[in-house]
C-alpha positions in Angstrom: 81.1 15.5 -44.0 78.8 13.6 -46.0 76.5 10.7 -44.8 76.5 7.8 -47.1 73.2 6.0 -47.3 73.4 2.1 -47.3 71.0 0.4 -49.6 69.4 -2.9 -47.9 70.8 -6.0 -49.5 68.4 -8.7 -50.6 69.0 -12.3 -50.9 68.6 -13.4 -54.4 65.9 -16.1 -55.0 66.7 -18.6 -57.6 64.2 -19.2 -60.3 61.5 -21.6 -59.8 61.9 -21.4 -55.9 59.4 -20.1 -53.5 60.6 -17.2 -51.2 61.2 -18.1 -47.7 58.5 -15.7 -46.2 56.0 -17.3 -48.4 56.9 -20.8 -47.3 56.7 -19.8 -43.7 53.1 -18.4 -44.4 52.0 -21.4 -46.1 53.3 -23.6 -43.2 51.6 -21.5 -40.7 48.2 -21.6 -42.6 48.7 -25.4 -42.8 49.3 -25.7 -39.1 46.2 -23.6 -38.3 44.1 -25.5 -40.7 45.3 -28.8 -38.8 45.3 -27.5 -35.2 42.0 -25.6 -35.2 39.7 -28.5 -36.2 41.3 -30.7 -33.5 41.1 -28.0 -31.0 37.3 -27.4 -31.7 36.8 -31.3 -31.4 38.5 -31.5 -28.1 36.5 -28.4 -26.9 33.3 -30.3 -27.9 34.4 -33.3 -26.1 35.1 -31.3 -23.1 31.6 -29.8 -23.1 30.1 -33.3 -23.5 32.0 -34.6 -20.4 31.0 -31.6 -18.5 27.4 -32.1 -19.2 27.5 -35.8 -18.3 29.5 -35.5 -15.2 28.7 -31.9 -13.9 25.2 -31.2 -15.0 23.4 -34.5 -15.0 22.8 -36.5 -11.9 24.2 -40.1 -11.8 20.7 -41.6 -12.2 20.2 -39.5 -15.5 23.7 -39.9 -17.2 22.1 -42.5 -19.5 20.4 -39.5 -21.2 23.9 -38.4 -22.4 26.6 -40.9 -21.7 30.2 -40.0 -21.6 32.0 -40.4 -25.0 34.2 -43.2 -23.9 31.1 -45.3 -23.0 30.2 -45.3 -26.8 33.4 -47.3 -27.2 33.2 -49.6 -24.3 29.4 -50.2 -24.3 28.8 -50.1 -28.0 31.7 -50.4 -30.4 33.2 -53.2 -28.4 29.9 -54.9 -27.8 29.2 -57.5 -30.4 25.5 -57.4 -29.8 25.3 -53.9 -30.8 27.7 -53.8 -33.7 26.1 -56.9 -35.2 22.9 -54.7 -35.4 24.5 -51.4 -36.4 26.8 -52.4 -39.3 24.1 -54.2 -41.3 21.7 -51.5 -40.7 24.4 -48.9 -41.9 24.8 -51.1 -45.2 21.0 -51.0 -45.8 20.8 -47.1 -45.0 23.7 -46.7 -47.5 21.9 -48.6 -50.2 18.8 -46.4 -49.7 20.8 -43.3 -49.6 22.7 -43.8 -52.9 19.6 -45.2 -54.8 17.5 -42.3 -53.7 20.4 -39.8 -54.4 20.9 -41.2 -58.0 17.3 -41.0 -58.9 17.2 -37.4 -57.4 20.1 -36.4 -59.7 18.5 -37.9 -62.8 15.1 -36.3 -62.2 16.5 -33.0 -60.9 18.8 -32.5 -63.9 16.2 -33.5 -66.4 13.7 -31.1 -64.7 16.2 -28.1 -64.5 17.3 -28.7 -68.3 13.6 -28.7 -69.4 13.0 -25.4 -67.4 16.2 -23.8 -68.9 15.1 -24.2 -72.5 11.8 -22.4 -72.0 10.6 -19.7 -69.8 7.0 -21.1 -70.2 8.1 -24.4 -68.9 10.1 -22.8 -66.2 7.1 -20.8 -65.0 4.9 -23.9 -65.2 7.2 -26.4 -63.4 9.4 -24.4 -60.9 6.5 -23.5 -58.5 6.0 -27.4 -57.9 9.7 -27.8 -57.1 9.3 -24.9 -54.5 6.1 -26.5 -53.3 8.0 -29.9 -53.0 10.6 -28.2 -50.8 8.0 -26.4 -48.6 5.5 -29.3 -47.8 6.5 -30.8 -44.5 7.8 -34.3 -45.6 6.6 -35.7 -42.4 2.9 -34.8 -43.4 3.4 -37.0 -46.8 5.3 -40.0 -45.1 1.9 -41.8 -43.9 0.4 -41.2 -47.5 3.5 -42.6 -49.3 3.3 -45.6 -47.0 -0.5 -46.2 -47.9 0.2 -45.8 -51.7 3.7 -47.6 -52.1 3.7 -49.9 -49.1 6.3 -49.7 -46.1 9.3 -51.3 -47.5 12.4 -50.2 -49.6 10.5 -48.3 -52.4 8.8 -46.0 -49.9 12.1 -45.2 -48.2 13.6 -44.4 -51.6 10.8 -42.2 -52.5 11.2 -40.1 -49.2 14.8 -39.9 -49.8 14.3 -38.6 -53.4 11.8 -36.0 -52.2 14.1 -34.5 -49.6 17.2 -34.4 -51.9 15.6 -33.1 -55.1 15.0 -29.5 -54.8 18.8 -28.5 -54.4 19.7 -30.4 -57.6 16.9 -28.6 -59.5 17.6 -25.1 -58.3 21.4 -25.3 -58.5 21.4 -26.8 -62.0 19.0 -24.2 -63.3 20.9 -21.4 -61.8 24.2 -22.9 -63.3 22.6 -23.2 -66.7 21.2 -19.8 -66.6 24.4 -18.0 -65.3 26.5 -18.7 -68.4 28.2 -15.5 -69.5 26.3 -13.6 -72.3 29.4 -13.3 -74.4 29.7 -17.1 -74.6 26.2 -17.1 -75.8 26.9 -14.5 -78.6 29.9 -16.5 -79.7 27.8 -19.6 -80.1 25.1 -17.6 -81.7 27.7 -16.3 -84.2 28.7 -19.8 -85.2 25.0 -20.7 -85.6 25.0 -23.3 -83.0 21.9 -25.3 -82.3 20.1 -25.5 -79.1 21.4 -29.1 -78.3 25.0 -28.1 -79.1 24.7 -25.1 -76.9 23.4 -27.0 -74.1 25.9 -29.8 -74.3 29.0 -27.7 -75.1 28.4 -24.5 -73.2 25.7 -24.5 -70.7 26.1 -27.8 -68.9 30.0 -27.5 -68.8 29.8 -24.0 -67.5 27.1 -25.1 -65.0 29.2 -27.8 -63.5 30.3 -25.9 -60.3 26.8 -25.1 -59.5 25.6 -28.5 -60.3 28.2 -30.2 -58.0 27.5 -27.8 -55.2 23.7 -28.9 -55.5 25.0 -32.6 -55.5 26.9 -31.9 -52.2 23.8 -30.5 -50.5 21.6 -33.2 -51.7 24.1 -35.9 -50.7 23.7 -34.9 -47.0 19.9 -34.6 -47.5 19.7 -38.0 -48.9 21.1 -39.4 -45.6 18.4 -37.6 -43.8 15.7 -38.9 -46.1 17.0 -42.6 -45.7 16.9 -42.1 -41.8 13.4 -40.4 -41.9 11.8 -43.1 -44.1 13.4 -45.7 -41.9 11.8 -44.2 -38.8 8.3 -44.3 -40.2 8.5 -47.5 -42.6 9.5 -50.1 -40.2 8.8 -53.2 -42.2 11.5 -55.3 -43.7 15.2 -55.4 -42.5 16.0 -52.5 -40.2 18.2 -49.6 -41.1 19.8 -47.0 -38.8 16.5 -45.1 -38.4 14.8 -48.2 -37.0 17.8 -48.7 -34.7 17.6 -45.2 -33.4 13.9 -45.7 -32.6 14.6 -49.1 -30.9 17.6 -47.9 -28.8 15.7 -44.6 -27.9 12.5 -46.5 -26.6 14.7 -48.9 -24.5 16.7 -45.9 -23.1 19.9 -47.4 -24.3 21.9 -44.3 -24.1 25.4 -45.6 -25.4 24.1 -47.7 -28.5 21.8 -44.7 -29.2 24.5 -42.1 -29.3 26.8 -44.6 -31.1 24.3 -45.0 -33.8 23.8 -41.2 -34.1 27.5 -40.9 -34.5 27.6 -43.6 -37.2 24.5 -41.7 -39.0 26.6 -38.5 -38.8 29.8 -40.2 -40.2 27.7 -41.6 -43.1 26.4 -38.0 -43.8 30.1 -36.7 -43.7 31.3 -39.4 -45.9 28.7 -38.9 -48.6 29.1 -35.2 -48.5 32.9 -35.2 -48.8 32.6 -37.9 -51.5 30.8 -35.4 -53.7 33.2 -32.6 -52.7 36.1 -34.8 -53.8 34.2 -35.5 -57.1 33.6 -32.0 -57.6 37.4 -31.2 -57.3 38.2 -34.1 -59.6 35.7 -32.8 -62.4 36.0 -29.0 -62.3 38.9 -28.3 -59.8 41.4 -28.3 -62.6 39.9 -25.4 -64.5 37.4 -23.6 -62.1 38.8 -20.7 -60.1 36.6 -20.2 -56.9 38.3 -16.8 -56.3 36.3 -15.4 -59.1 33.2 -15.6 -57.0 34.6 -14.1 -53.7 
């Protein structure tokens, strides 16, 4: 008596269609990517409520008001929003002005250093020094030199946002594959052609990574400059100072949330621009 072996049957998959297990795995990953951020956000809200109602005494809850009071006592209060929304617009102007100037200066600085080792050894230490010097120590001097208005706010924003653009752009330009350089040398390409057609396009992923970092830092620069240069129309930094000095908990936290939202928006804007420019050809899996 001989045993017969039965071979497992497989369901044929039509050409151009994705197998069902792969579809289920993708759906599972999408569900996790959607549910996990919501769960973390809900947990943070729970911790916030716990600190407000379980840790703080009723007389001290103005130090950390409950999340719903940010809506009832700030977002729905015209006397608060009439101050916050115009201040937000002014901070946005400072943020993007400083970021644009930082992008121009940072890229020119990095390109100059990439073309000569002597220039790099001469200029790069100053970029590092700019990053290491406490900006709060320079803010009073900037106010004395340039006044306490819009130009000083922009200068602080540029100083804070400059270094990531310089370092990432220089890193990207210097990381071009040697074989590509040899190919351009074989075709007797000049320095300008090599820079415009090889080095800068290949450096775009690193350049946009620097833009994303500096985008968030530019918001910090706008707020820091606003906190110290209090002349002129107020931005978000001045409102933070005013609400803090008056112990207005809900408006203070609402302004903090608006500031954080501005940082997120600018950061994700440059993330979207990065995908738009380099996402169609750059494979991040190569770097993993």
